[in-house]
N, C-alpha and C positions, 0 to 999 in steps of 0.2 A: 544612184538613186538624186530623186531628188527633194525639193520641197515647195508648196504652193506656191505658185506664181502670186496668186491674186490674198490668202492671208499671211500669206510667209511663214508658212511654219505648220504647228499644228501635229498631231500625233499622226499622224498618215507619210509616208515616203511612198515618190509617187514614183515608176520607174517607165511609163509609155504615156500616161498624161501632165498634162501643165498646170491642171486643178484637183484638189482635195473633193471626198463626196460634196458638202457644204456649200464651198467655192462656184460647187459644178452647177449645184442647183441654182442657185445664186444670177449664173451668166444667162443659164437658161431662163430666167426670169426676165433677165434685162432684154437679150435677144423679142421676148414674148412681149413686152410689154414697154421698150423702151423708155424716151423718159416720166412716166408715168410710174416707175418705179422711183425715181428720183424726186418728184414730188411728192408718192406716199411719206416715200424714209423722211422727208423732211416736215411736210406735216403731223405727221404718229409722235418722230419720236424724236425731232430735236424743237425745243422749247429758245423760244426766244429771251430777251431781257426783260422782260416784262413778264412775261409768264413764270418765270423763273422766282420773280422778284412778289408778282402775288402768291406761289405758292408757299414757298417760305416764309412771310406775311401770316397766312393760315396756319402753318405748323407754330409761329412764335407763339401766337393767341392761341392757339390748341393747348399748347406748353402751358404756357400764365395762368390760363383759368383753370387749369385742374390742379398746377401748384399751388394755386390759391385758392380754392377748393369753391368754387365760385360754381355757383350747379346752376347759373344761368347757363351755361357750357351745358350742362344735361338737359335741362327745361327748354331749351330752344329746339337739341335734337325730338327729342319726344315730343313737340310741341309737331314741328315741322312732320313725324309722320301720322300723329293724328290730324290735323289738319289734313292732309292729304287723303287720307281714308275718309273722312268726312266731304271732304269735295266728292270722290270716287259715288260713293252713296248718293248725296244729294241728286249729281249727275244721271244716276239708275235711278230714284223715281221722278225725273223730269220726263224720262223719255220714258216712264208708261204711262 
């Protein structure tokens, strides 16, 4: 019995195949789409330093506003929704 070559473990033990069922699916996608798979993984899953810092700053800001009891955070979120609905209504009536 062997472990999967790609994920090097998992719950499945293999007798004939090199890959477990999940890794076999990944290998199949790589064969079908080639470098497109790598580009998609990098674009969707991997964050660069700038993206990580932006996300951290947003989380810190939201946490700080909640701790301080600053209602502007909640007002801002509510105002954004109201503004969006107002814009949609304006567009709807302009088109009629």
